[in-house]
N, C-alpha and C positions, 0 to 999 in steps of 0.2 A: 188917188191918192186914198181919199179916202175914206172909199170905200174898199181898196185893203189895209188900213190899219181896223178896220172893225172887223174882220171877218180875221183879219191876225189875233184877235182878242177874239171872237170865238173856235177862232180855232186853243188858241189858252185854254181855255174856257172846258173846251171836251178832251182836251189833255189832261188835266187836271183832274175829270173824271171817269177817266180812263184807265189814267194812273190807279186811282184810289180803287180800281177793281184790278187791274194788271200783276201791280203789286201783294196784293196778296197771292192772289192765280201760284208769279213764283214762285213762290215760297215756301206756298204746297208740294208744288214737284219738283223746289230744288233740294226741300227737308226730305219731304215722304215720300217724296215721286210718285206718286199719285193725277192724276192727272184728272182730276174734276171737274165734271162734266155738264154738271150743278151751277156749276161758281155767276152761271147769266141768266138762269132762277133764284138766284139767292139776293143775287141784287135788285130782282124784279122787286122778288115777297116784300122783300125793307121796303119797297117803294110803298108797299102799295095797305102792306103794315104805317108805315105814318102816315097816309092814306085816309085811313079808318078816324086814326084817332086824334092827326087836324080836323075833320070834319067833324067829330064824335063832339060830346063833353067841355073835353080839353079848349078845342080853339087858339093850342102854339105851335105852333110850330116846329119850337126845338123840343116839345112834350114829342111829339112825332118824329122824329128827329134820333129823342134818345131814346124812345118805344120802339122803329125801325130797325138804329145797331143793336140793338141787346137782346129784343130778339131771332135774331141772323144770326148773335151771337149761339143761343141755347141750341139752333138748330145742324150747326155746326156741330156740335157739344153731342152731339143729338149722333147724327151721320159715322161721326169718326169715331166713337160709341159704342155704338148700334148696326150701325152698315160696317164700314170694311174690316174691323173684324172679320166678318163675315168671312169673306172678300179670298184673304187669308197672300197680299200683296201679290195677286194671279190682272194684269197690266188689262188683258180682255176683259174680264170678270170686272176690273172697275169702272171699263168705259164702254160697257154695258148695263152697269147698274144705275152710274150717279145721270146717263142716258137716260135708262128708265126716271128716274128719280123727277126728273125732268119735266117728263110730263105729267107729272101724279100731279108736282105744283103748277103747271102750266090750268090747266085742266081744273082742280081747286081754284082756279085764284079767278079762274073763266065763271068760276057755279057761285065763287062768290062777290065778283066786283063784273062778274058781267065780258059782253066784248066792249064797250067803248071806253075811245081813251080818255084818259082821270091828268089834272091839272092842276097845283094849288100857287101862289103865289106869298113869297115870301111874308113876312107881316112891317108895318113901320116903313125906316124911314129907308128898308132894302127891300121891299115895293116899288120904288120911285124909278126914275132917272134922273142923270149927275149930268151937267156939260165939263167933254175934257179940252184941258187949255187951249191943245191945239187945235188949228183945225177946226173950232165949236162943235166935237162933236158927241153928240145922246145919247146916250147907253147907261144903259139900265144896269143898276148896285148889285143884285144879285146873283149878276154873272161877274161882281169885281168880288166879292163876298164866295162866291163859289170856292174863285181862283183865288184869293185869301186860301182860306180854311185848304185845298186842298197843299196850296205849300207849305201851312204850317203841320199841320198832320205826316205830308215827306217828310223835310226837315227832323222833325219828333221820330219817324222813325229808321230815319238815320241813324241819327246822336242814337238810340236804341242798341239798333243795330251793331257800330261801332264803340262804343264805351259804356257797355252793360251785357255784364259775365253771363245775362239773357242770353245777349247779338249772340254775343261768339261761341255759344254751343249753336247758338241757327246757323251761325257762319261757319261751325267746325261740324257740323250738319250737312250743306251744304257741300257743301271740301271732303271731307270723304265722315259718312255717318257711320263705316264701322268703329270707327279711333275712339268716337261720339259712348260708342256700346263698350267699348275695351274700358272708359277710361273710368267710368261703373254709374255713369249719371242714366237717371231715369229714362231715357229718350221715348217711352211710352207716354211718358209726359210731355217730356217732349211733341213732337205730336201732336198731344192734346191742344193745348196752347196753340203751335203754328195752322192749326186747321183752325180753330175758335176766333185765330187771330184776321187768320185770311175771307173767316164769314163776317163776323162783324165790318172790316173792310168792306163785304160787293153790299154788307146791308146800309152803311154808312155811304158808300156812293149812290144807293140805290135810292136814298130820301135825299141825296144832293142833285143827281142825276134831274128830276119828279120838271123843276122849275123850266130847266132847260133843253130836255130829250122825250117830255110826258111819259104817263102811263097807258103803255098799251100792247095786248095781248100780239107775240114775237117780241118785245121787246130785248128778252134775252138771250135773245140769236146773235140782234146786232152788235150787244154789247161783249159777247160772250166769243166776237167774231173780230173781236177789235181789243182783246182781250189776247188770242190765240199770236198774230198779227207783230202786236207787242212783244211776247215772248219771241216769236219765228226774229218781229229787227234786233231786237235786244239779246238777247241770251238767257236759255235757260235756267236759271233758277241768280238769278243777277238780278239785284234792289238796283243797283245803278243803272241796269242793260234796261231795267223799265221807265224808268223816268228819259229816258231817253229816247226807248219807245216808241210811251205814249207822246213824248211832242209831236216827236215823227206822221201818225197813224193820227195824231188827232188835227193837224195844222193839214197833213198830205188831205186828209178828208173833205175837209171844210172850203178847202183850195177848187177842190177836184168837185165837191157840191155847187159851191159860185162861177166859177164859173169854167167847169165843164161839168154838163150836170147830164150832162150822154153819155157819159163815157165816165164818174163816176168812180159806182165800183173798179173798173178798172185800170183806175189813176190809184188808187188802193192800193192796190195788190203788183206796184209794179217796185216800189220801193223792197218787198215781202221776196218778187223772183233774183233781186239784183243782187238783194244780205244770201240766199238759197246760195246761187251761181257764183259769188267774190267768197262769201263765210258763209258756211252753212250753218257750225254752231255760234249765225249771235254777234250782233256787235263790242261784245265785253262779254262775249258768252264761251266760256274753253271748251276742248277739244276733251273727244269720251275718251278711258283712258280701254288701253287694248286690253 
């Protein structure tokens, strides 16, 4: 039972990181219909930027968190303004272009930071451990912090989407993009804002994910795989679906790695197969209009 509790906490922490990545991914796809394969590379680059800031003169984790998030927001702005308009919403062109961007970011990261795995710990009490009141389990404070931040950000995003004008426009864009255009709303500005938000969330998750997942070449592919799995399970363009999908994928991956390491990837894809067979649009997704 003690081991199960620890693995459940690990799964929830992983789910929080996956959610921060997949929520931006699913919002970008839902509003812009852009399958951004570079989303995982943005996550990884955000972690590398934070690592440089923390290991430099500042030595402050929170400066690194701000720098990684802000840098990826700027990168998202550049991608949306400079790259995507040239592709003219051609799906295959967008897939190939963002895939090519993955190789560019990966090679630049390898040249700058090398191929050895990197890591950093949270400062002060966050880098220590606490004894839980039940079963005297010793658990790292940094994982509680990461989970708490993911919950706070998730609630903040939900409140924004549900109770603000910007959120209403984004939700309307997911449901009926043509209607938003007909209402005279600056759709171009909405697209830019959503893409920048998605990139910022990926960079933010990239920084928070370092103490748990580390920084290493190929880490972007793994996190993108998680994000795609969440989108399939939760539903395209559904924010609530991203929450549910992240919990399912995070827990299943953690349990699979802990109890069935030889078939961990197989265990991860079981819910995807079930969802595609039973409800192809995802748990909270909507059927495509004819």
